[in-house]
Gaussian input, Z-matrix of N, CA and C with variables (Angstrom, degrees):
# hf/3-21g

backbone

0 1
 N
 C     1     B1
 C     2     B2     1     A1
 N     3     B3     2     A2     1     D1
 C     4     B4     3     A3     2     D2
 C     5     B5     4     A4     3     D3
 N     6     B6     5     A5     4     D4
 C     7     B7     6     A6     5     D5
 C     8     B8     7     A7     6     D6
 N     9     B9     8     A8     7     D7
 C    10    B10     9     A9     8     D8
 C    11    B11    10    A10     9     D9
 N    12    B12    11    A11    10    D10
 C    13    B13    12    A12    11    D11
 C    14    B14    13    A13    12    D12
 N    15    B15    14    A14    13    D13
 C    16    B16    15    A15    14    D14
 C    17    B17    16    A16    15    D15
 N    18    B18    17    A17    16    D16
 C    19    B19    18    A18    17    D17
 C    20    B20    19    A19    18    D18
 N    21    B21    20    A20    19    D19
 C    22    B22    21    A21    20    D20
 C    23    B23    22    A22    21    D21
 N    24    B24    23    A23    22    D22
 C    25    B25    24    A24    23    D23
 C    26    B26    25    A25    24    D24
 N    27    B27    26    A26    25    D25
 C    28    B28    27    A27    26    D26
 C    29    B29    28    A28    27    D27
 N    30    B30    29    A29    28    D28
 C    31    B31    30    A30    29    D29
 C    32    B32    31    A31    30    D30
 N    33    B33    32    A32    31    D31
 C    34    B34    33    A33    32    D32
 C    35    B35    34    A34    33    D33
 N    36    B36    35    A35    34    D34
 C    37    B37    36    A36    35    D35
 C    38    B38    37    A37    36    D36
 N    39    B39    38    A38    37    D37
 C    40    B40    39    A39    38    D38
 C    41    B41    40    A40    39    D39
 N    42    B42    41    A41    40    D40
 C    43    B43    42    A42    41    D41
 C    44    B44    43    A43    42    D42
 N    45    B45    44    A44    43    D43
 C    46    B46    45    A45    44    D44
 C    47    B47    46    A46    45    D45
 N    48    B48    47    A47    46    D46
 C    49    B49    48    A48    47    D47
 C    50    B50    49    A49    48    D48
 N    51    B51    50    A50    49    D49
 C    52    B52    51    A51    50    D50
 C    53    B53    52    A52    51    D51
 N    54    B54    53    A53    52    D52
 C    55    B55    54    A54    53    D53
 C    56    B56    55    A55    54    D54
 N    57    B57    56    A56    55    D55
 C    58    B58    57    A57    56    D56
 C    59    B59    58    A58    57    D57
 N    60    B60    59    A59    58    D58
 C    61    B61    60    A60    59    D59
 C    62    B62    61    A61    60    D60
 N    63    B63    62    A62    61    D61
 C    64    B64    63    A63    62    D62
 C    65    B65    64    A64    63    D63
 N    66    B66    65    A65    64    D64
 C    67    B67    66    A66    65    D65
 C    68    B68    67    A67    66    D66
 N    69    B69    68    A68    67    D67
 C    70    B70    69    A69    68    D68
 C    71    B71    70    A70    69    D69
 N    72    B72    71    A71    70    D70
 C    73    B73    72    A72    71    D71
 C    74    B74    73    A73    72    D72
 N    75    B75    74    A74    73    D73
 C    76    B76    75    A75    74    D74
 C    77    B77    76    A76    75    D75
 N    78    B78    77    A77    76    D76
 C    79    B79    78    A78    77    D77
 C    80    B80    79    A79    78    D78
 N    81    B81    80    A80    79    D79
 C    82    B82    81    A81    80    D80
 C    83    B83    82    A82    81    D81
 N    84    B84    83    A83    82    D82
 C    85    B85    84    A84    83    D83
 C    86    B86    85    A85    84    D84
 N    87    B87    86    A86    85    D85
 C    88    B88    87    A87    86    D86
 C    89    B89    88    A88    87    D87
 N    90    B90    89    A89    88    D88
 C    91    B91    90    A90    89    D89
 C    92    B92    91    A91    90    D90
 N    93    B93    92    A92    91    D91
 C    94    B94    93    A93    92    D92
 C    95    B95    94    A94    93    D93
 N    96    B96    95    A95    94    D94
 C    97    B97    96    A96    95    D95
 C    98    B98    97    A97    96    D96
 N    99    B99    98    A98    97    D97
 C   100   B100    99    A99    98    D98
 C   101   B101   100   A100    99    D99
 N   102   B102   101   A101   100   D100
 C   103   B103   102   A102   101   D101
 C   104   B104   103   A103   102   D102
 N   105   B105   104   A104   103   D103
 C   106   B106   105   A105   104   D104
 C   107   B107   106   A106   105   D105
 N   108   B108   107   A107   106   D106
 C   109   B109   108   A108   107   D107
 C   110   B110   109   A109   108   D108
 N   111   B111   110   A110   109   D109
 C   112   B112   111   A111   110   D110
 C   113   B113   112   A112   111   D111
 N   114   B114   113   A113   112   D112
 C   115   B115   114   A114   113   D113
 C   116   B116   115   A115   114   D114
 N   117   B117   116   A116   115   D115
 C   118   B118   117   A117   116   D116
 C   119   B119   118   A118   117   D117
 N   120   B120   119   A119   118   D118
 C   121   B121   120   A120   119   D119
 C   122   B122   121   A121   120   D120
 N   123   B123   122   A122   121   D121
 C   124   B124   123   A123   122   D122
 C   125   B125   124   A124   123   D123
 N   126   B126   125   A125   124   D124
 C   127   B127   126   A126   125   D125
 C   128   B128   127   A127   126   D126
 N   129   B129   128   A128   127   D127
 C   130   B130   129   A129   128   D128
 C   131   B131   130   A130   129   D129
 N   132   B132   131   A131   130   D130
 C   133   B133   132   A132   131   D131
 C   134   B134   133   A133   132   D132
 N   135   B135   134   A134   133   D133
 C   136   B136   135   A135   134   D134
 C   137   B137   136   A136   135   D135
 N   138   B138   137   A137   136   D136
 C   139   B139   138   A138   137   D137
 C   140   B140   139   A139   138   D138
 N   141   B141   140   A140   139   D139
 C   142   B142   141   A141   140   D140
 C   143   B143   142   A142   141   D141
 N   144   B144   143   A143   142   D142
 C   145   B145   144   A144   143   D143
 C   146   B146   145   A145   144   D144
 N   147   B147   146   A146   145   D145
 C   148   B148   147   A147   146   D146
 C   149   B149   148   A148   147   D147
 N   150   B150   149   A149   148   D148
 C   151   B151   150   A150   149   D149
 C   152   B152   151   A151   150   D150
 N   153   B153   152   A152   151   D151
 C   154   B154   153   A153   152   D152
 C   155   B155   154   A154   153   D153
 N   156   B156   155   A155   154   D154
 C   157   B157   156   A156   155   D155
 C   158   B158   157   A157   156   D156
 N   159   B159   158   A158   157   D157
 C   160   B160   159   A159   158   D158
 C   161   B161   160   A160   159   D159
 N   162   B162   161   A161   160   D160
 C   163   B163   162   A162   161   D161
 C   164   B164   163   A163   162   D162
 N   165   B165   164   A164   163   D163
 C   166   B166   165   A165   164   D164
 C   167   B167   166   A166   165   D165
 N   168   B168   167   A167   166   D166
 C   169   B169   168   A168   167   D167
 C   170   B170   169   A169   168   D168
 N   171   B171   170   A170   169   D169
 C   172   B172   171   A171   170   D170
 C   173   B173   172   A172   171   D171
 N   174   B174   173   A173   172   D172
 C   175   B175   174   A174   173   D173
 C   176   B176   175   A175   174   D174
 N   177   B177   176   A176   175   D175
 C   178   B178   177   A177   176   D176
 C   179   B179   178   A178   177   D177
 N   180   B180   179   A179   178   D178
 C   181   B181   180   A180   179   D179
 C   182   B182   181   A181   180   D180
 N   183   B183   182   A182   181   D181
 C   184   B184   183   A183   182   D182
 C   185   B185   184   A184   183   D183
 N   186   B186   185   A185   184   D184
 C   187   B187   186   A186   185   D185
 C   188   B188   187   A187   186   D186
 N   189   B189   188   A188   187   D187
 C   190   B190   189   A189   188   D188
 C   191   B191   190   A190   189   D189
 N   192   B192   191   A191   190   D190
 C   193   B193   192   A192   191   D191
 C   194   B194   193   A193   192   D192
 N   195   B195   194   A194   193   D193
 C   196   B196   195   A195   194   D194
 C   197   B197   196   A196   195   D195
 N   198   B198   197   A197   196   D196
 C   199   B199   198   A198   197   D197
 C   200   B200   199   A199   198   D198
 N   201   B201   200   A200   199   D199
 C   202   B202   201   A201   200   D200
 C   203   B203   202   A202   201   D201

   B1=1.4331
   B2=1.5508
   B3=1.2925
   B4=1.5083
   B5=1.5146
   B6=1.2679
   B7=1.4514
   B8=1.5036
   B9=1.2925
   B10=1.4735
   B11=1.5451
   B12=1.3113
   B13=1.4956
   B14=1.5099
   B15=1.3076
   B16=1.4375
   B17=1.5326
   B18=1.3152
   B19=1.4331
   B20=1.4920
   B21=1.2760
   B22=1.5186
   B23=1.5747
   B24=1.2861
   B25=1.4785
   B26=1.5464
   B27=1.2957
   B28=1.4966
   B29=1.5643
   B30=1.3279
   B31=1.4510
   B32=1.5506
   B33=1.3833
   B34=1.4881
   B35=1.4780
   B36=1.4094
   B37=1.4508
   B38=1.5413
   B39=1.4143
   B40=1.3960
   B41=1.5949
   B42=1.3539
   B43=1.4950
   B44=1.5208
   B45=1.3290
   B46=1.4714
   B47=1.4636
   B48=1.3602
   B49=1.5434
   B50=1.5410
   B51=1.2985
   B52=1.4599
   B53=1.5178
   B54=1.2812
   B55=1.4886
   B56=1.5356
   B57=1.3290
   B58=1.4351
   B59=1.5670
   B60=1.3146
   B61=1.5140
   B62=1.5085
   B63=1.3426
   B64=1.4614
   B65=1.5281
   B66=1.3144
   B67=1.5213
   B68=1.4924
   B69=1.3630
   B70=1.4578
   B71=1.4998
   B72=1.2917
   B73=1.4856
   B74=1.5443
   B75=1.3209
   B76=1.4717
   B77=1.4823
   B78=1.3335
   B79=1.4182
   B80=1.5154
   B81=1.3564
   B82=1.4300
   B83=1.5462
   B84=1.3256
   B85=1.4541
   B86=1.4891
   B87=1.3063
   B88=1.4436
   B89=1.5422
   B90=1.3510
   B91=1.4100
   B92=1.5845
   B93=1.3710
   B94=1.4723
   B95=1.4704
   B96=1.3283
   B97=1.4605
   B98=1.4927
   B99=1.3150
   B100=1.5135
   B101=1.5558
   B102=1.2985
   B103=1.4512
   B104=1.5273
   B105=1.3061
   B106=1.5356
   B107=1.5489
   B108=1.2459
   B109=1.5021
   B110=1.5320
   B111=1.3039
   B112=1.4491
   B113=1.5081
   B114=1.3690
   B115=1.4470
   B116=1.5013
   B117=1.3590
   B118=1.4477
   B119=1.5268
   B120=1.3206
   B121=1.5167
   B122=1.5077
   B123=1.3429
   B124=1.4250
   B125=1.4637
   B126=1.3190
   B127=1.4371
   B128=1.5578
   B129=1.2876
   B130=1.4351
   B131=1.5758
   B132=1.2965
   B133=1.4277
   B134=1.4870
   B135=1.3233
   B136=1.4700
   B137=1.5075
   B138=1.3740
   B139=1.4522
   B140=1.5707
   B141=1.2513
   B142=1.5200
   B143=1.5374
   B144=1.2809
   B145=1.5071
   B146=1.5388
   B147=1.2674
   B148=1.4708
   B149=1.5408
   B150=1.3504
   B151=1.5103
   B152=1.4857
   B153=1.3648
   B154=1.3906
   B155=1.5370
   B156=1.2853
   B157=1.4417
   B158=1.5149
   B159=1.2972
   B160=1.4733
   B161=1.5228
   B162=1.3427
   B163=1.4494
   B164=1.4686
   B165=1.3585
   B166=1.4632
   B167=1.5352
   B168=1.3229
   B169=1.4589
   B170=1.5423
   B171=1.3743
   B172=1.4233
   B173=1.5120
   B174=1.3409
   B175=1.5093
   B176=1.5346
   B177=1.2864
   B178=1.4780
   B179=1.5247
   B180=1.2949
   B181=1.4498
   B182=1.5788
   B183=1.3359
   B184=1.4854
   B185=1.5407
   B186=1.3298
   B187=1.4495
   B188=1.5800
   B189=1.3140
   B190=1.4691
   B191=1.4885
   B192=1.3764
   B193=1.4109
   B194=1.5743
   B195=1.3059
   B196=1.4846
   B197=1.5436
   B198=1.3020
   B199=1.4469
   B200=1.5733
   B201=1.3027
   B202=1.5010
   B203=1.4850
   A1=107.58
   A2=112.44
   A3=119.43
   A4=110.16
   A5=114.79
   A6=119.71
   A7=113.16
   A8=118.23
   A9=121.95
   A10=110.52
   A11=117.69
   A12=119.81
   A13=107.95
   A14=121.82
   A15=123.32
   A16=110.17
   A17=117.92
   A18=120.08
   A19=114.31
   A20=116.44
   A21=123.11
   A22=109.12
   A23=113.83
   A24=119.42
   A25=111.67
   A26=114.02
   A27=121.09
   A28=107.75
   A29=116.05
   A30=118.11
   A31=113.38
   A32=114.17
   A33=117.98
   A34=112.57
   A35=115.03
   A36=120.14
   A37=110.05
   A38=117.89
   A39=120.49
   A40=113.46
   A41=112.04
   A42=114.18
   A43=111.83
   A44=116.95
   A45=122.50
   A46=110.01
   A47=116.52
   A48=121.54
   A49=108.36
   A50=117.85
   A51=121.51
   A52=113.74
   A53=118.89
   A54=124.66
   A55=109.35
   A56=116.36
   A57=121.07
   A58=110.36
   A59=112.91
   A60=117.02
   A61=111.22
   A62=119.14
   A63=122.03
   A64=111.93
   A65=116.27
   A66=118.36
   A67=113.69
   A68=118.90
   A69=120.55
   A70=111.77
   A71=119.59
   A72=119.58
   A73=112.54
   A74=116.15
   A75=120.25
   A76=110.49
   A77=119.11
   A78=123.47
   A79=113.50
   A80=113.78
   A81=121.88
   A82=111.84
   A83=115.05
   A84=119.79
   A85=112.76
   A86=116.38
   A87=121.16
   A88=109.14
   A89=117.72
   A90=121.65
   A91=110.03
   A92=114.42
   A93=116.45
   A94=113.68
   A95=118.37
   A96=121.36
   A97=110.89
   A98=118.83
   A99=121.70
   A100=107.79
   A101=119.81
   A102=121.83
   A103=107.76
   A104=116.52
   A105=118.04
   A106=105.63
   A107=121.16
   A108=123.60
   A109=107.58
   A110=120.63
   A111=125.04
   A112=110.35
   A113=116.59
   A114=120.71
   A115=110.21
   A116=115.53
   A117=121.24
   A118=110.71
   A119=116.61
   A120=120.52
   A121=112.56
   A122=117.72
   A123=122.77
   A124=119.08
   A125=121.48
   A126=122.35
   A127=106.34
   A128=116.96
   A129=124.39
   A130=111.66
   A131=118.43
   A132=120.13
   A133=112.80
   A134=117.06
   A135=121.21
   A136=112.19
   A137=118.80
   A138=121.88
   A139=106.81
   A140=117.30
   A141=117.00
   A142=106.27
   A143=120.10
   A144=120.13
   A145=110.74
   A146=118.70
   A147=117.91
   A148=116.97
   A149=116.42
   A150=115.46
   A151=112.15
   A152=119.43
   A153=122.75
   A154=109.49
   A155=118.19
   A156=123.09
   A157=112.99
   A158=115.16
   A159=120.44
   A160=108.53
   A161=120.26
   A162=121.44
   A163=110.63
   A164=117.85
   A165=119.40
   A166=114.60
   A167=113.93
   A168=119.11
   A169=112.37
   A170=116.13
   A171=120.33
   A172=111.32
   A173=117.43
   A174=120.28
   A175=109.19
   A176=118.86
   A177=118.82
   A178=111.34
   A179=116.32
   A180=120.92
   A181=110.07
   A182=115.01
   A183=119.62
   A184=108.10
   A185=117.71
   A186=119.89
   A187=110.22
   A188=115.98
   A189=118.04
   A190=113.15
   A191=118.50
   A192=124.38
   A193=108.02
   A194=117.24
   A195=121.91
   A196=108.33
   A197=118.41
   A198=122.72
   A199=110.66
   A200=113.53
   A201=118.49
   A202=109.68
   D1=128.12
   D2=179.88
   D3=-80.47
   D4=165.89
   D5=178.26
   D6=-66.01
   D7=-35.18
   D8=177.24
   D9=-66.38
   D10=-39.82
   D11=178.86
   D12=-68.79
   D13=-39.76
   D14=-179.98
   D15=-65.83
   D16=-42.01
   D17=175.63
   D18=-64.84
   D19=-40.03
   D20=176.54
   D21=-59.80
   D22=-46.42
   D23=-179.59
   D24=-65.48
   D25=-40.72
   D26=177.92
   D27=-62.00
   D28=-46.60
   D29=-179.04
   D30=-64.19
   D31=-40.01
   D32=177.04
   D33=-61.00
   D34=-42.05
   D35=179.92
   D36=-57.87
   D37=-51.39
   D38=-177.44
   D39=-64.89
   D40=-34.51
   D41=176.91
   D42=-64.60
   D43=-44.00
   D44=178.05
   D45=-64.05
   D46=-41.75
   D47=-174.86
   D48=-68.18
   D49=-46.29
   D50=-173.34
   D51=-87.31
   D52=-42.14
   D53=-176.19
   D54=-93.82
   D55=-52.10
   D56=-177.26
   D57=61.06
   D58=-138.85
   D59=-178.44
   D60=-101.18
   D61=14.42
   D62=179.55
   D63=-132.04
   D64=70.19
   D65=179.99
   D66=-59.85
   D67=-31.35
   D68=178.55
   D69=-66.27
   D70=-35.75
   D71=176.21
   D72=-71.78
   D73=-33.15
   D74=173.91
   D75=-65.72
   D76=-38.55
   D77=175.69
   D78=-64.88
   D79=-44.83
   D80=174.97
   D81=-55.87
   D82=-42.55
   D83=177.72
   D84=-62.04
   D85=-38.76
   D86=178.72
   D87=-65.39
   D88=-39.53
   D89=179.92
   D90=-63.30
   D91=-45.56
   D92=176.21
   D93=-59.46
   D94=-42.17
   D95=178.40
   D96=-66.03
   D97=-35.83
   D98=177.56
   D99=-65.20
   D100=-40.94
   D101=-179.37
   D102=-65.52
   D103=-43.83
   D104=-177.12
   D105=-66.02
   D106=-39.27
   D107=179.11
   D108=-61.65
   D109=-46.52
   D110=-177.88
   D111=-62.25
   D112=-40.71
   D113=176.83
   D114=-60.91
   D115=-47.65
   D116=-177.27
   D117=-60.58
   D118=-28.52
   D119=-175.66
   D120=-104.77
   D121=27.52
   D122=167.74
   D123=100.23
   D124=5.54
   D125=177.77
   D126=-92.91
   D127=74.79
   D128=-173.94
   D129=-64.73
   D130=-24.94
   D131=179.87
   D132=-63.86
   D133=-23.29
   D134=-176.96
   D135=-80.19
   D136=0.53
   D137=-179.80
   D138=-62.56
   D139=-32.14
   D140=-177.87
   D141=-76.45
   D142=-32.16
   D143=-176.44
   D144=-74.82
   D145=-27.07
   D146=-176.17
   D147=-62.44
   D148=-48.22
   D149=175.49
   D150=-64.18
   D151=-35.37
   D152=179.92
   D153=-64.01
   D154=-45.37
   D155=178.64
   D156=-60.32
   D157=-41.61
   D158=-179.96
   D159=-67.36
   D160=-45.79
   D161=178.19
   D162=-60.39
   D163=-45.90
   D164=178.88
   D165=-58.97
   D166=-41.59
   D167=177.51
   D168=-62.84
   D169=-44.17
   D170=178.72
   D171=-65.68
   D172=-38.78
   D173=177.75
   D174=-66.33
   D175=-37.63
   D176=178.86
   D177=-68.95
   D178=-35.16
   D179=179.65
   D180=-68.32
   D181=-42.79
   D182=178.67
   D183=-66.01
   D184=-44.47
   D185=-178.05
   D186=-61.93
   D187=-40.21
   D188=177.49
   D189=-66.90
   D190=-37.18
   D191=-177.45
   D192=-68.56
   D193=-42.83
   D194=-176.14
   D195=-70.98
   D196=-28.75
   D197=-175.93
   D198=-71.38
   D199=-35.62
   D200=-175.25
   D201=-98.53

């Protein structure tokens, strides 16, 4: 196994593990993490957005799960 093949396999593993078949939920998770980071670094106005973002992400996940 060459180094390039090993790196490609490693990259595919992490893509499948983190993204899987729902890239929109992975993106939503990144948005929620970004909001939490902004709150922790002084953007107090986003405190209202954080619960809403979490609820929307969970609703999207449930909708997608019920659909399939």
